[in-house]
LOLUM-663195 format. One line per 2 residues: number of its first residue (from 1); for each residue x, y, z of C-alpha. Coordinates in steps of 0.001 Angstrom, whole numbers. Layout:
# LOLUM-663195
NUM) X/Y/Z ~ ...
# end
This chain:
# LOLUM-663195
1) -46287/31695/34021 ~ -45112/33186/30713
3) -42677/35537/32471 ~ -41309/32627/34478
5) -40838/30550/31337 ~ -39127/33457/29603
7) -36774/33861/32588 ~ -35783/30177/32454
9) -35380/30440/28686 ~ -33037/33420/29086
11) -31017/31629/31789 ~ -30529/28528/29620
13) -29851/30588/26474 ~ -27251/32750/28197
15) -25541/29706/29716 ~ -25573/27909/26368
17) -24149/30965/24616 ~ -21297/31341/27124
19) -20542/27589/26979 ~ -20530/27748/23182
21) -18236/30782/23219 ~ -15789/28921/25491
23) -16029/25909/23180 ~ -15326/28018/20101
25) -12400/29618/21919 ~ -11103/26217/23052
27) -11150/24501/19651 ~ -8691/26824/17811
29) -6330/26758/20805 ~ -6331/22960/21049
31) -6106/22360/17293 ~ -3021/24575/17041
33) -1289/22494/19729 ~ -2475/18983/18903
35) -2209/16960/15701 ~ -5360/15908/13787
37) -4572/12254/14647 ~ -4782/12918/18391
39) -7869/15108/18001 ~ -9514/12387/15916
41) -8877/9759/18600 ~ -10416/12072/21200
43) -13466/12609/18994 ~ -14058/8854/18750
45) -13450/8427/22499 ~ -16260/10897/23267
47) -18498/9408/20560 ~ -18257/5884/22002
49) -18863/7362/25448 ~ -22083/8957/24182
51) -23215/5644/22733 ~ -22506/3814/26009
53) -24398/6532/27886 ~ -27403/6156/25598
55) -27644/2403/26172 ~ -26781/2367/29877
57) -29355/5028/30791 ~ -31942/2303/30020
59) -34462/5029/29250 ~ -34646/5850/32962
61) -33696/9469/32308 ~ -36953/9737/30340
63) -38809/7919/33130 ~ -37468/10484/35609
65) -38998/13266/33510 ~ -42303/11438/33043
67) -42845/10578/36739 ~ -41182/13563/38435
69) -44336/15656/38854 ~ -46596/12780/39874
71) -46161/13767/43527 ~ -44761/16989/44960
73) -43272/15593/48193 ~ -39481/15654/48638
75) -39503/12036/49832 ~ -41157/10912/46589
77) -38725/12842/44388 ~ -35750/11420/46292
79) -37110/7887/45921 ~ -37730/8402/42195
81) -34318/9956/41540 ~ -32423/7176/43313
83) -34553/4509/41628 ~ -33689/5968/38228
85) -29968/6605/38695 ~ -28874/3489/40600
87) -29696/761/37992 ~ -27608/2437/35229
89) -24678/3141/37557 ~ -24610/-341/39083
91) -25053/-2019/35694 ~ -22218/-22/34120
93) -19906/-754/37065 ~ -20619/-4483/36610
95) -20003/-4275/32846 ~ -16814/-2281/33422
97) -15458/-4719/36009 ~ -16127/-7675/33689
99) -14482/-5861/30756 ~ -11376/-5084/32837
101) -11056/-8718/33928 ~ -11351/-9937/30324
103) -8872/-7301/29148 ~ -6385/-8181/31886
105) -6601/-11829/30849 ~ -5997/-10855/27189
107) -2927/-8796/28165 ~ -1572/-11704/30201
109) -2007/-14106/27275 ~ -1034/-11902/24308
111) 1332/-9454/26085 ~ 2439/-6368/24110
113) -369/-5887/21546 ~ -2876/-5137/24310
115) -613/-3312/26760 ~ -2312/97/26347
117) -5825/-1289/26474 ~ -6158/-1555/30286
119) -5505/2152/31086 ~ -7645/3150/28095
121) -10526/943/29248 ~ -10219/2149/32851
123) -10366/5778/31711 ~ -13346/5008/29477
125) -15219/3309/32344 ~ -14656/6335/34604
127) -15735/8631/31767 ~ -19066/6859/31266
129) -19737/6796/35029 ~ -19344/10565/35009
131) -21543/10913/31928 ~ -24297/8950/33697
133) -24012/11063/36839 ~ -24002/14230/34766
135) -27090/13217/32768 ~ -29270/12503/35809
137) -27985/15265/38088 ~ -28345/17992/35441
139) -31772/16639/34562 ~ -32818/17039/38196
141) -31767/20711/38053 ~ -33914/21263/34964
143) -36910/19472/36456 ~ -36691/21649/39564
145) -36300/24778/37387 ~ -32868/25540/38830
147) -31877/26919/35455 ~ -29136/29262/36676
149) -27284/26417/38389 ~ -27858/24239/35337
151) -26333/26888/33077 ~ -23399/27555/35427
153) -22526/23855/35556 ~ -22337/23764/31760
155) -19961/26729/31822 ~ -17872/25071/34565
157) -17523/21885/32494 ~ -16182/23798/29473
159) -13863/25950/31597 ~ -12465/22985/33544
161) -11740/21143/30281 ~ -9880/24120/28815
163) -7810/24638/31986 ~ -6960/20941/32392
165) -6153/20406/28694 ~ -3850/23430/28432
167) -2123/22606/31718 ~ -1467/19047/30599
169) -271/20048/27117 ~ 2219/22648/28376
171) 3481/20687/31392 ~ 3695/17125/30056
173) 4250/17701/26293 ~ 3367/14584/24326
175) 720/11886/24890 ~ -1835/14451/23744
177) -4730/12033/23309 ~ -4339/10882/26905
179) -4102/14476/28115 ~ -7265/15516/26252
181) -9184/12408/27300 ~ -8139/12877/30949
183) -9089/16579/30733 ~ -12519/15568/29421
185) -13027/13182/32338 ~ -11740/15785/34808
187) -14162/18426/33506 ~ -17136/16151/34241
189) -15672/15153/37602 ~ -15404/18803/38649
191) -18939/19644/37533 ~ -20398/16478/39042
193) -18743/17077/42405 ~ -20444/20458/42715
195) -23733/19221/41234 ~ -23971/16247/43593
197) -23185/18493/46557 ~ -25923/20924/45522
199) -28397/18053/45082 ~ -27218/16033/48099
201) -30711/15974/49629 ~ -31984/14294/46481
203) -29022/11973/45915 ~ -28236/10691/49396
205) -30105/9178/52322 ~ -32443/6260/52799
207) -35841/6278/51110 ~ -39183/4711/51824
209) -41419/3285/49158 ~ -44267/5595/48226
211) -46110/2875/46332 ~ -46582/5251/43404
213) -44219/3332/41110 ~ -41924/326/40911
215) -38504/47/39259 ~ -40009/-2487/36895
217) -42642/56/35887 ~ -39953/2685/35267
219) -37953/265/33128 ~ -41055/-727/31165
221) -41718/2915/30364 ~ -38103/3696/29550
223) -36932/740/27446 ~ -38363/1969/24066
225) -36168/5059/24421 ~ -33075/2811/24437
227) -33736/1883/20811 ~ -34653/5406/19743
229) -31663/7026/21457 ~ -29291/4301/20250
231) -30383/4761/16633 ~ -30216/8557/17006
233) -26705/8394/18482 ~ -25599/6044/15702
235) -27135/8406/13147 ~ -25240/11362/14627
237) -21927/9485/14891 ~ -21852/7196/11877
239) -19897/9789/9882 ~ -16931/9638/12266
241) -17129/5850/12584 ~ -17162/5496/8778
243) -14214/7877/8457 ~ -12270/5763/10928
245) -12989/2659/8829 ~ -12047/4178/5460
247) -9456/6850/6285 ~ -7178/7887/9174
249) -7496/9382/12651 ~ -6090/12584/11157
251) -9033/12970/8795 ~ -11419/12214/11666
253) -9711/14976/13647 ~ -10119/17561/10878
255) -13762/16515/10455 ~ -14386/16787/14207
257) -12930/20305/14252 ~ -15400/21323/11520
259) -18358/19927/13478 ~ -17240/21952/16502
261) -17383/25139/14448 ~ -20857/24260/13173
263) -21996/23931/16787 ~ -22213/27713/16885
265) -25838/26986/15964 ~ -26366/25113/19241
267) -27284/28303/21065 ~ -30189/28845/18625
269) -31226/25217/18284 ~ -31206/24279/21982
271) -32678/27582/23155 ~ -35466/27425/20567
273) -36223/23813/21525 ~ -36375/24665/25239
275) -38945/27393/24582 ~ -40866/26002/21619
277) -41957/22510/22710 ~ -43852/23508/25886
279) -45254/26601/24114 ~ -46511/24534/21162
281) -48154/21911/23388 ~ -49779/24577/25590
283) -51150/26373/22504 ~ -52488/23100/21082
285) -54321/22303/24312 ~ -56002/25730/24312
287) -56538/26290/20570 ~ -56073/23065/18569
289) -57600/24614/15437 ~ -55232/27605/15333
291) -52640/26315/12869 ~ -51535/29759/11728
293) -49528/30103/14955 ~ -47303/27120/14052
295) -46971/28187/10421 ~ -45776/31687/11353
297) -43192/30452/13833 ~ -41992/27968/11211
299) -41525/30760/8656 ~ -39676/32996/11137
301) -37248/30296/12244 ~ -36699/29207/8621
303) -35579/32708/7631 ~ -33324/33004/10684
305) -31471/29674/10451 ~ -31074/29718/6666
307) -29692/33268/6742 ~ -27177/32306/9428
309) -26325/29011/7726 ~ -25721/30584/4314
311) -23608/33272/5978 ~ -21511/30670/7794
313) -20869/28818/4516 ~ -19725/32115/2976
315) -17163/32820/5742 ~ -16088/29182/6175
317) -12475/29915/5237 ~ -12241/32568/7936
319) -13362/30057/10568 ~ -10952/27431/9228
321) -8059/29917/9565 ~ -8656/29950/13318
323) -7971/26216/13555 ~ -4402/26364/12270
325) -2565/25095/9200 ~ -3076/21381/9935
327) -6861/21809/9997 ~ -7389/24041/6950
329) -9209/21211/5162 ~ -12090/21821/7610
331) -13183/24668/5301 ~ -14178/22099/2649
333) -16055/19990/5200 ~ -18098/22702/6862
335) -20647/23636/4106 ~ -22775/20473/4167
337) -22527/20107/7946 ~ -24552/23342/8181
339) -27660/21364/7194 ~ -27677/19576/10542
341) -28591/22605/12699 ~ -30751/24100/9934
343) -32919/21032/9411 ~ -33061/20041/13085
345) -34225/23500/14147 ~ -36893/23882/11451
347) -38155/20336/11997 ~ -38864/21133/15650
349) -41843/23110/14346 ~ -42993/20639/11676
351) -42788/17588/13978 ~ -45296/19027/16470
353) -48152/16704/15481 ~ -46210/13661/16714
355) -45851/15291/20148 ~ -49476/16479/20218
357) -50824/12957/19659 ~ -48089/11171/21654
359) -47000/8895/18782 ~ -43464/8543/20167
361) -42743/5287/18286 ~ -42681/7285/15059
363) -39434/8869/16244 ~ -37735/5468/15925
365) -38886/5178/12309 ~ -37637/8705/11563
367) -34220/8164/13146 ~ -33855/4752/11462
369) -34609/6138/7985 ~ -32118/8975/8409
371) -29519/6598/9857 ~ -29827/4167/6908
373) -29494/7096/4489 ~ -26379/8318/6296
375) -24756/4867/6393 ~ -25409/4332/2680
377) -24092/7801/1839 ~ -20958/7356/3912
379) -20095/4002/2367 ~ -20646/5382/-1148
381) -18879/8735/-786 ~ -16078/8400/1785
383) -13884/6016/-300 ~ -13810/8683/-3062
385) -14119/12002/-1215 ~ -12928/11283/2336
387) -14157/13734/4965 ~ -15963/15818/2345
389) -17968/12732/1421 ~ -18891/12192/5085
391) -20045/15805/5354 ~ -22157/15571/2169
393) -23753/12341/3380 ~ -24475/13805/6822
395) -25992/16997/5415 ~ -28268/15142/3001
397) -29339/12626/5656 ~ -30514/15499/7869
399) -32707/16641/4983 ~ -34166/13107/5003
401) -34598/13485/8782 ~ -36535/16741/8262
403) -38681/15234/5478 ~ -39630/12182/7565
405) -40529/14313/10581 ~ -42648/16654/8473
407) -44501/14008/6448 ~ -45342/11743/9407
409) -46384/14667/11590 ~ -48607/16137/8868
411) -50498/12846/8650 ~ -51567/13429/12240
413) -51930/17218/12268 ~ -51828/18924/8883
415) -50288/22390/8612 ~ -49434/24168/5357
417) -45677/24632/5783 ~ -45198/26038/2254
419) -42944/23126/1365 ~ -42425/24310/-2228
421) -40731/27520/-1023 ~ -38629/25611/1482
423) -37666/23003/-1139 ~ -36507/25698/-3566
425) -34405/27389/-898 ~ -32978/24057/274
427) -32053/23038/-3283 ~ -30294/26384/-3868
429) -28404/26044/-578 ~ -27349/22485/-1499
431) -25957/23780/-4798 ~ -24112/26591/-2999
433) -22741/24205/-351 ~ -21617/21861/-3129
435) -19717/24652/-4894 ~ -18041/25782/-1644
437) -17098/22182/-808 ~ -14962/21799/-3936
439) -13862/25359/-4711 ~ -11964/27884/-2535
441) -13266/31319/-1636 ~ -13473/33690/-4577
443) -15819/35524/-6906 ~ -17883/32364/-7428
445) -18599/31861/-3719 ~ -19424/35582/-3294
447) -21831/35482/-6258 ~ -23392/32272/-4942
449) -23894/33824/-1517 ~ -25604/36877/-3036
451) -27834/34690/-5240 ~ -29019/32400/-2441
453) -29614/35305/-52 ~ -31603/37100/-2747
455) -33703/33965/-3257 ~ -34331/33778/495
457) -35481/37414/528 ~ -37774/36951/-2499
459) -39364/33739/-1222 ~ -39909/34982/2323
461) -40310/38726/1729 ~ -43620/38958/3617
463) -42170/37052/6587 ~ -39035/39216/6637
465) -41215/42363/6498 ~ -43217/41087/9492
467) -40028/40371/11424 ~ -38626/43847/10726
469) -41926/45469/11705 ~ -41997/43526/14973
471) -38413/44506/15854 ~ -39111/48144/14900
473) -42209/48279/17113 ~ -40326/46728/20035
475) -37435/49150/19580 ~ -39708/52196/19377
477) -41687/51065/22409 ~ -38506/50825/24497
479) -37116/54123/23290
# end
């Protein structure tokens, strides 16, 4: 079982790494060809698509996960899959048709001001349809442990986007937002076509009722996730929305390019999450009193993500150079955005108690608190600091997110996470990120990097020694 889990973990990690590499390769190419205004519009287009996806899933993606293993027969799984995917698709098609009719009427009445809105809305409707298909189809691959196909489809999506975007930019020249938005839709279309074909036995054909569930039951289970996912999506996107309100599309574009660079952490965060959650729950079921296991993993991952995060802040100007002259301001935005992957990854260990005792409603409270903090921060800082203010607000709100997860989880299942050490390291990293946000690379940033890394080594010296000893033993054993 452990070998099988490790194999799936490696498949997903490798696929995520390759997808991230393609994404990091794509961003500098696109940003050198497209203005920040166009890139900012694309960023908001995908953000609103994510929000529509969150609401229109109706929580049925979570219901698919919850009920998938209730019966092992193929007929049951086909019935469940179709029962989960059809309501969101049909509902969105109805909403889209109504929106197009209203928009067409507005164009007819008001003429020119709304002339571009119909093709934009049509493209957006098609985009969300593909997002819905992609969510449920890829989920079915994961649930059936078809991790290689799952990983390959992620790579195909990134590759198709890069090919379509570059083809459109060099052939058409101009209308870059439309080219990038169409390339985004095309990338999902290509991946979905293959995914649906591979899962055709699950997706097509008539089904008979098994009597093991009803659609109403699925909706009843899933609807709380609508609120949680909606608040979480708002929390993750409020920075870009606020920037749009207070600044320009150009500043949104520069900000979006910085967030893409920070996503280098995704390979660690998503891979760790895929392995850690089932491992933590399995360990709790077998040895609920063994809290040292969770504490050690927490210390290891803390050292790893902080070391990488501090290093990325130090070389931020090098990454910004890749984006091109128009996006150089991304270097000042990147430092505080690093706190998102750092705090999310560490909090996956400290939030375990909420999962152990199935107190899922607490997630809504956590996301809401972080979202309110982010909204308040954005409205206070963006008018004065622009995109840097949005980054500072986002970084600090993820610290609130971590704190809420840790405190509420510890009320259910107390573990000594050595919060004083973590708080000292976090405070030092905040100070370093603040310096690098307002000052260019130089002796000060180099000295700050050395100081924070030294603090990390001093605070976690025993953990670092354990990690080195483990790697040394593994290396010697292989050699």
